[in-house]
N, C-alpha and C positions, 0 to 999 in steps of 0.2 A: 505494498500499498505506498502510493507516492508524499507527500509532506503535501500538495495539498487536494489528494482524495481526505487526506486522515480529516485535518485543516476543516471541512465541508461537513465531513463526520461526527464531528464533536461537537460543532455550531448547531446544527442539524438537531444532537441528541437532546444538546446541554437547551434549547430550546422548549424541546417536547416535552425534556423535565418541568422543566416552569409551568408549562401546562397541565402538564399530568400533576404535578403538586397541587397549583391552581384549583382542577378538578377534582380531587381526592378533597380539598379543604373543606372547597363550599357543599360535596356531596356526604361529607363525613356530619356538618356543621347543621343541615339542615335532617339526617337520616338522626343526630342527639336530640334536636328538638323536640320533632317527630315522637319518636321515643319515649323518651321522657317524659311529651304531654299525655299521652296515651295512654301508656303505662300508670301513670299518677293518676287521670280520669278512671281507668277501672281499677285499682286500687280501693280509691276513695267511697266513687260512687256506688259501688256495690251493684249496681242496676244490673241486671241480666240483657236486656237489650243492652245496652250500652257496652257488654260485654262482649255481646253477638256480633255487632259492629266494627271494633276492635281485631276478632277470631276476623270477621270476614276480608278487613284489608290486608291483617295482615298471611292470609292464608293465599287470600288473590294475587298478589305483591311478590310473596315470595315464590310462588309454584309459574307462574306468570315468567320466561326465560329475557333475562337481564337485555339483552342483543334488541327481544320482541317490542320490549318499550320502551326501550332507546329511537324505535321506527316510529312505532306512533307517536311518537309526538315529534320527532324533528321530519316524517314524511308524511302521516295519514294528520296533524295540524295543519299543517304546511296546507291539502285537500283540502282543508276547511276556512278555509281563507284566516290563519292564525300560524304566523312562521317564525319559528325559535331559530335563533340564533345556534348552529352544532355545539355553542360551549353550555347555554342556556341550558339545554335538550340533555345534555350530557347529567349536568349537576340533579336537574331533577329528578330525571329516570335514577342517576344509582342513589341523586336523596332518597325519593320516595318507597326505589325494592329499601337500602339500609337502615330506615326509619323502619320498617315487619325486620326487618332479624334486628332492630334496636328494643323494641318493644318485650321480645319474648327475653333476650336480655338486663334490661332494667324489671320488669315481674320478677325474674325467679332470682334478682337481684333483693327485690320486698321483700318473695317470700320468706329467702333465707335468714333472714332475719329472726331471732329466736321470738316467739310469740307472745311471752310472759314479758316480753318490753313494755308490746302496746298493751298487752293486757294493767302495765304496771303503772304505764303514764293515763291509764285511763280511771284508775285507782285512786291519783292522787289530783285528779279533776279537768288536765288535760281535753282539750278538744280532739275528736278526728284527726281535723286537717292538723293542727299544733303537733300533737304525739308523730305524726306523718313528717312533720316540716324539722323536726328539733332530734326525733331518733331516727323513726323508719331510714326518711331519706336519707344524713349522711354516710350511715352503715349501708343501707343500698347499695348505691354510688362506688361504695370501695370496696364491694362482693363485684358488684359486676367488673370492675374494671379489667381482669385477664380479657374475658370474654370481650365486648371491647375493644382492648386491644388484638383481640386474636380477627375482628374484622377490619377493623382498622386495615392491616397488614392483606388482610382479603380484597378488602378495596384497593389497593394503590396497582394491586396485581388485573382487578377488576376495569379501569381505566385504558389498558388496552384496546379495550370492548369501543372505546367511543371510536376510535380512530376509523369504525367504521360512518356514525357520520362524520365523518368531515372535519375532526375536531383537531390541531395540527398536535396531538402528543410525541410517548416516543414511537407508540409504532405504526401513527400514519407517517409520520418525519423519515422511519428508518424506508418504508415502504416507497415512498419517492424516493428516496437515493439509490434502493438496488434496482430500481425500472432502469435509474438511469450508470447505474456504472457497472451493473450484473454483480457484483460484491457483498454476494449473499450470507454467506457464513460470517465471514467478517462484521460488517452492521448491520448481522441480529445479533449473531454473538455479545458486540459490541449495549445492544440494547439489553439483551438479557444482563449485563452486569451492571446494566444502570439499573435498572427494575432490583436489583438484587441489592442490590447500598441504598435506596430507597429504601422499600422494604426493612433491612439491617435499622436504618434508622428510625423507623418509626416501633422498630420491636423496644429499640435502644430507652428511647423518648417515652415508651409506656414502663420499662421495669423501672426507671427512671423516681419516675411518678409515682410506684408504686411504692421504690423507699422510701418515697422522702413520705406519705400516708405511714406507712410504717411506723416511723421516726415517731410522724407528729402523734 
């Protein structure tokens, strides 16, 4: 690989990595907000209809292939007159799917808090909302963190799917370079290494947060 090609590969992959990080950050933020909101609503309401609606959302979004949802948002909405940019469709699509994953993660975290703590809170006069905010939520979030970390790592890898809707992330730029240079092994190998670096960075960040919480 000559120096000009190497420079082109590095430039394209770093540009794609920035887009991948942007999509990951946006989708992760959306997923956490959706997941925490729906899990909290389910936990506090105890309403069967609410639980049914949340479960329907989770089942639909977890069982529809990610690529199908991205196509629906990017191409399907455009056919109806509502055109989203590739970046917007990528963040919304992956965020919606991630929200369904996060609901189960947060619910499991809340349910893992010993029930006796909630009973003790009620015994001292705390309302269900205050007991949740002061006791259940902090512990549930800590318990959910390892699973959220695993989801975040999977999300970084799933950003490769948004190349299919022309979002200029790592795989999209890699494919463009391969079409121009035919250096398939070198370019895709570099892309694989870049994904490895990104996922390891996420893993290390989550581990650092876990250690800080243990100290606290």
